Wavefront OBJ file of the C-alpha trace (Angstrom):
o trace
v -0.110 0.089 0.085
v 2.841 2.304 0.842
v 4.218 2.241 -2.827
v 0.985 3.212 -4.491
v 0.924 6.163 -1.901
v 3.993 7.429 -3.252
v 3.021 6.680 -7.193
v -0.106 8.935 -6.503
v 1.838 11.240 -5.279
v 4.623 11.261 -7.989
v 1.201 11.964 -10.428
v -0.288 14.909 -8.258
v 3.378 16.574 -8.573
v 3.314 15.854 -12.312
v -0.214 17.460 -12.643
v 1.070 20.109 -10.659
v 4.034 20.654 -12.825
v 2.091 20.471 -16.057
v -0.182 23.430 -15.073
v 2.582 25.667 -13.602
v 4.496 24.796 -17.214
v 0.904 25.547 -18.963
v 0.474 29.004 -16.764
v 4.330 29.818 -17.467
v 3.306 29.424 -21.434
v 0.509 31.378 -21.458
v 2.626 34.057 -19.659
v 5.291 33.911 -22.182
v 2.779 34.123 -25.225
v 1.057 37.033 -23.399
v 3.999 38.956 -22.663
v 6.198 38.440 -25.824
v 4.323 40.760 -28.187
v 4.217 43.480 -25.603
v 7.836 43.105 -25.176
v 8.577 42.883 -29.067
v 10.024 45.585 -31.336
v 7.817 48.123 -32.466
v 7.182 47.361 -36.235
v 5.964 49.671 -38.236
v 3.194 47.786 -39.418
v 1.454 45.109 -38.029
v -1.122 42.532 -38.411
v -2.946 40.544 -35.459
v -4.501 37.363 -36.240
v -6.616 34.930 -33.727
v -8.186 32.207 -33.872
v -9.744 29.423 -31.453
v -10.014 25.702 -31.285
v -12.846 24.036 -29.452
v -12.619 20.539 -29.001
v -15.252 18.798 -28.183
v -15.263 14.957 -27.860
v -13.315 13.570 -30.530
v -14.293 16.796 -32.738
v -12.148 19.619 -32.979
v -13.996 23.078 -34.382
v -11.692 26.075 -35.181
v -12.602 29.492 -35.534
v -9.914 31.999 -36.707
v -9.547 35.662 -38.441
v -7.308 34.384 -41.379
v -6.732 31.551 -43.784
v -3.392 31.345 -42.253
v -4.591 31.483 -38.509
v -6.872 28.674 -39.535
v -4.210 26.376 -41.279
v -2.471 26.383 -38.052
v -5.235 25.829 -35.884
v -6.103 22.784 -37.700
v -2.778 21.349 -37.631
v -2.938 22.065 -33.974
v -6.096 20.681 -33.698
v -5.253 17.569 -35.143
v -2.131 17.228 -33.086
v -4.395 17.624 -29.942
v -6.695 15.493 -30.879
v -4.113 12.388 -31.904
v -2.844 12.589 -28.512
v -5.672 12.637 -26.773
v -6.998 9.681 -28.697
v -3.546 8.102 -27.974
v -3.240 8.841 -24.371
v -7.161 7.720 -23.938
v -5.912 4.242 -25.142
v -2.696 4.035 -23.590
v -4.577 4.831 -20.177
v -5.802 1.931 -19.023
v -2.014 -0.216 -19.781
v 0.246 2.942 -18.032
v -2.515 2.044 -15.088
v -2.200 -1.626 -14.583
v 1.577 -0.816 -14.433
v 1.506 1.898 -12.185
v -0.990 -0.491 -9.917
v 0.541 -3.570 -10.496
v 1.577 -5.368 -7.054
l 1 2 3 4 5 6 7 8 9 10 11 12 13 14 15 16 17 18 19 20 21 22 23 24 25 26 27 28 29 30 31 32 33 34 35 36 37 38 39 40 41 42 43 44 45 46 47 48 49 50 51 52 53 54 55 56 57 58 59 60 61 62 63 64 65 66 67 68 69 70 71 72 73 74 75 76 77 78 79 80 81 82 83 84 85 86 87 88 89 90 91 92 93 94 95 96 97
């Protein structure tokens, strides 16, 4: 029982680290445009990916941003499917006596 407690603490720590890395990446993404050198001509493109189940929905302000977000959505969806399929195997290995 003690070994499972240690493994669960490692998973909890890993979760906190991933959340922290996510917040750090968001902060870098917000601050980089503000700290970059001023250019004469600026254009802002944006978009969003909403994933409902296995289906990504892409909304973007330009074709370039949409193409980038579609690629990102495909990668994230494939990652989620692989993780979903591997989760039982990983959990059996972690919880095996």
